[in-house]
C-alpha positions in Angstrom: -86.8 -35.6 -197.3 -88.0 -39.0 -196.0 -85.5 -41.5 -194.7 -86.1 -43.8 -197.6 -85.5 -41.1 -200.2 -82.5 -39.9 -198.3 -81.0 -43.4 -198.4 -81.8 -43.8 -202.1 -80.5 -40.3 -202.9 -77.2 -40.6 -201.0 -76.3 -44.1 -201.9 -74.2 -42.9 -204.8 -73.0 -39.7 -203.2 -69.2 -39.5 -202.8 -68.0 -38.5 -199.4 -66.2 -35.5 -200.9 -69.1 -33.9 -202.7 -72.2 -31.8 -201.7 -75.7 -32.9 -202.3 -75.9 -30.3 -205.1 -72.9 -31.9 -206.8 -74.5 -35.3 -206.5 -77.7 -33.9 -208.1 -75.7 -32.4 -210.9 -73.8 -35.6 -211.4 -77.1 -37.7 -211.5 -78.6 -35.3 -214.0 -75.5 -35.4 -216.2 -75.2 -39.1 -215.9 -78.8 -39.5 -217.1 -78.2 -37.0 -219.9 -75.1 -38.9 -221.0 -76.9 -42.2 -221.0 -79.8 -40.7 -223.1 -77.2 -39.2 -225.5 -75.7 -42.7 -225.9 -79.0 -44.1 -227.1 -79.9 -41.3 -229.6 -78.1 -43.3 -232.3 -80.6 -45.7 -234.0 -77.9 -48.3 -234.0 -78.1 -48.6 -230.2 -80.3 -51.4 -228.9 -84.0 -51.0 -228.1 -83.3 -52.4 -224.6 -80.7 -49.8 -224.0 -83.0 -47.1 -225.2 -85.8 -48.1 -222.9 -83.4 -48.6 -220.0 -82.0 -45.1 -220.4 -85.4 -43.6 -220.5 -86.5 -45.5 -217.4 -83.4 -44.5 -215.5 -84.0 -40.8 -216.2 -87.7 -41.3 -215.3 -86.7 -42.8 -211.9 -84.5 -39.8 -211.1 -87.3 -37.4 -212.0 -89.8 -39.4 -209.9 -87.5 -38.9 -206.9 -87.3 -35.2 -207.6 -91.1 -35.0 -207.9 -91.6 -36.7 -204.5 -89.1 -34.3 -202.9 -91.0 -31.3 -204.4 -94.2 -32.5 -202.8 -92.9 -33.2 -199.3 -94.4 -31.0 -196.6 -91.0 -29.9 -195.3 -89.8 -28.7 -198.7 -88.7 -25.1 -198.2 -88.7 -24.0 -201.8 -91.0 -21.1 -202.7 -94.3 -22.3 -204.2 -93.7 -20.6 -207.5 -90.4 -22.5 -207.9 -92.0 -25.8 -206.9 -94.8 -25.1 -209.5 -92.3 -24.5 -212.2 -90.3 -27.6 -211.4 -93.4 -29.7 -211.2 -94.5 -28.4 -214.6 -91.1 -29.3 -216.0 -91.4 -32.7 -214.4 -94.8 -33.2 -216.1 -93.2 -32.4 -219.4 -90.4 -34.9 -218.7 -93.0 -37.5 -217.8 -95.1 -36.9 -221.0 -92.0 -36.8 -223.3 -90.6 -40.0 -221.7 -93.9 -41.9 -221.9 -94.4 -40.8 -225.5 -90.8 -41.9 -226.4 -91.3 -45.3 -224.7 -94.6 -45.8 -226.5 -93.4 -45.0 -230.0 -89.6 -45.4 -229.8 -89.0 -41.9 -231.0 -85.4 -41.1 -230.4 -85.8 -37.5 -231.5 -87.6 -36.9 -228.2 -84.4 -37.5 -226.3 -82.9 -34.1 -227.3 -85.2 -32.1 -225.0 -84.7 -34.5 -222.1 -81.0 -34.3 -222.5 -81.1 -30.5 -222.6 -83.3 -30.2 -219.5 -81.0 -32.4 -217.5 -77.9 -30.6 -218.7 -79.3 -27.1 -218.1 -80.5 -27.9 -214.5 -77.1 -29.5 -213.8 -75.3 -26.4 -215.1 -77.5 -24.2 -212.9 -76.7 -26.4 -209.8 -73.0 -26.2 -210.5 -73.1 -22.5 -211.1 -75.1 -21.9 -207.9 -72.6 -24.1 -206.1 -69.7 -22.0 -207.3 -71.4 -18.7 -206.4 -72.5 -19.8 -202.9 -70.4 -22.6 -201.5 -72.2 -24.9 -199.2 -71.5 -25.0 -195.5 -72.9 -28.5 -195.3 -70.4 -31.0 -194.0 -69.4 -33.9 -196.3 -71.8 -36.9 -196.3 -69.4 -39.0 -194.2 -70.0 -36.7 -191.2 -73.6 -35.7 -191.9 -76.4 -37.8 -190.5 -80.0 -37.7 -191.7 -81.8 -36.0 -188.8 -84.5 -33.4 -188.4 -81.8 -30.8 -187.7 -79.3 -31.7 -190.4 -80.7 -33.1 -193.7 -79.0 -32.4 -197.0 -81.2 -30.3 -199.2 -81.8 -31.6 -202.7 -82.3 -29.9 -206.0 -85.9 -29.8 -205.1 -85.5 -28.2 -201.7 -83.0 -25.4 -202.2 -83.3 -22.4 -204.5 
């Protein structure tokens, strides 16, 4: 992961959580924000902001998937990139026409991926040190959702 992405990704990581936990929290946070604007009574500005926020997260994930040092198997990368294209398409369509019904699939995607990250974390605890002791270097870089199977 590039130093810029590393900095952006870990800015909100708590010192007591793993990268996987941060990823799950980010996805769940976006899902919650999208859920909050499903109601037609929520403002149009909040609706657009929630969609843009989710899109920003997915853009970071897409970049991570395309980095040369990403160790995920090609088939997993392909599946996740296809999913990210769906997220892009659905997001842009919702932004264009204001269709709040489109939010359901985005919410479900984020929640399901977060659940998978949390389940995998419970099954195979990370040996990665907390962020407070980990430094971004070639030898020790936290692996993101897009870099660990």
